[in-house]
N, C-alpha and C positions, 0 to 999 in steps of 0.2 A: 200217279207219278209226280214227284216234285223235283224240278231241276234247280240246281244251285251252281253258281260260278265258283270255281276253286282258284283259278289263276287265269292269266291271259290265254293259256293254251290247254285248259282242262276244265271239266265239269263233273258233277256228281248227280246221278238220278237216285232219289230216295223212294223206296216202296213201303216203308214202315219204320218203326223204331224199336222193335223187339224181335227176339229169336222165335220165329213162328213158321210152321210148315207152309202155310198159305203164302206168306211173304217170300219165303225161300223159293217157292214154285214160281212166283211172279218174277223174281230176280233171274231165275234160270231161263224162263221164257223170253224175257227181254234180252238177256245176254245172247241167246241163240238167234233172236231176230236181228240184233245188231251185227253179229258175226256173219249171218247169211247175206247181209247187204254188201259185204266185201267192199266197203267204201275206201277209196283212195284218200290218203291223208289222215286216216285214223291210226295213231301211233300205238296206243295201248288201251285195252279194255280189261278192267279188273273188277270182277264181281265179288261181293262179300255177303254177309248175313242179310243185310237190309238195303244194300245200295250197289250201284255200279259206278266206278270211276272211269272216266274216258279222257285221254289226252289226245290232242290233235294238232295238225300242221296249221299254223295261223295264216299261211299263205293259201290254204284251201278253204278254211272256214273261219267264221267268227262265232261267238257264243250263240247269237240269235239264229243264224242260218243252220247251225248244226242242231240246235234244240228243235227247230221247226221240222227238220228232216227226220229226226228220231221220233218225234211225236206222231208223225204221219205213218211211220213204218213199224212202230212197236205195238203189237196187238196182244194184249194179255188174255184175250178170250180165245185165241187160237189153241187148238188141241195139238200142240207140237209133240213130236216124238223126240223126247229127250234121250240123251245118252245115259240111260239108267241101268247100265250093266252092273251086276253085283260082283265085286272083287273080293275073294276070300283070302284072308291073311292069317297065316299060322302064328300063334303067340305062345311063348312059354311063360306061364304065370308063376314062376318059382320065386321063393323069398329072396334068393341071392341076386335076383334081377328086379324083383318087384319091391323096391325099397320101402314103399308106403303101404303095402298090403296089410300088415299087422296094425298099423295106426288106423287105417280105415275100418278094419274089423272091429277095433275097440270103440271107435267113434260111432259107428253105425249099428253096433251090436249084431253083427253078422259074421258067420264063419267065412274063412277065406274061400272055401268051396262055393258058398253062396255069392260072394263078390264076383268070382270068376264066371259063374253061371249067368248072373245078371248082366255082366259086361259082354259076354260072348253070344248071348241068345238074341240080341237085338241086331237089326240091320240099320246101319247109319247112313245118313245123307252127307255128301261132301258139300259143306256150306260155303267154304272159302279157302283160298290158298294164301298164306302170308307168314309173317314173322321171320321165317327162313325159307329159302327156295325149296319147294316141294313139301312144306309143312301144311298138311291138310287139316282144317278144322272140321270135325265130324260131330254130328249130333242127332238126337239128343240121347244122353245116357239115362238109364232108369233113375228116377228120383231117389230110390233107396240107396244108391251109391254116389249120388252127386255130392261132391265135397269142394270147398273153396281151395284156391291155390295155397301152397304151403306158406307159412308165415315168413320163412327165410329162404329165398330162392337158392338153389344149388349153383355153385360155380361151374360144375361140370355135370351134365346129364349125358350118359352114353348114347351113342348112335343106336337107333333101333328101339329105344325105350318107348313103351306104350303107356300113355298117361291120361289122367282125368283132371279137369278143372271145371268146377261148377257142373253145368249140364253138357260139357263138351268132352270129347276124347280125341286123341291124336297120336301120331308116331313122330318121334324126333328123327328127322332125316339125316342128321349129322350131329356129332358131339358139339354141345353148346351149353351155355348157362340156361337155367330154366326153373320155373316155379310151379310146375304141375306135379300132381301126385303120381309117382311111378308105380305101376302095378304089374308090369311084365316087359318082355322084350321079344322082338321079331327079327328074323334074318331077311325079311322082305325089304327090297330096295326101292323106296319111293322116288328117289332122285335119278333122273336120266338125262345126261347132258346132250343126248342126241335129239331130245324133244324140244320144241319151240319154247315152251314155258317151263321146261326142266322137270315137270311133275308127272308121275305115272297116274296119280289120282287127280281127278278134275271135277269141276262143277257138273252135276248131273249124274256122276257115278254114285254107287252105293257100296258100302263096305260091310263085310261080315267077318268077325274075328273067330278063329278056330283054335281052341286050346290044344296044345301038343305037349309031349313029355320032354324032359331035359335031353334025353337021348336023340329024339327026333330033331330038336332044336340044334344040337351040336352037329348032327349029320347034314343039316341044311347050311352049315357054315356059321352058325350062331356062336357068339363069344360071350362067356360068363364074365 
């Protein structure tokens, strides 16, 4: 673990510098260790692919005192029981919602059926939450369908769009601009304002996508 000062009231703990399953596991373990401490004066804990950002009350801690406390209580050797429940999410992979399916098919010399199969057969880890509230970064996608972001981001990506960028996949929780490759759409709602962090998907969860028909998608409340 490497600690860095970000500002007078925040720090970052780094666990590595690449998207890696082992690094992700260490981030998750450290995150749950910190959460279980229930420290008064900790304002926010934000885990990501390789690090954890922490903001704190400067009347409770300074950088050195909090760093020392965390170093004593974060144990990456612990066999923690993480919240690794698998959440199954139905996706309609139709061309009218999967705007980039044909482009990926041509670039990768794969049929659309193969793309759907490769995307939906994997179980993905929730690596981080960011960009938008409840936008969960999931990984890793099969290298056969890993594609870079689109050259020109779209001004509008519809809510519920399922997308790929490099080795990541995600669901757009609301309509927004975006530069990921859109391959399908879901009626699943990842945003919940009743939750503390607004996100149904969280660090430690796993996600499995389930292909469904257009008719099933529409019955679930999906919009083309």
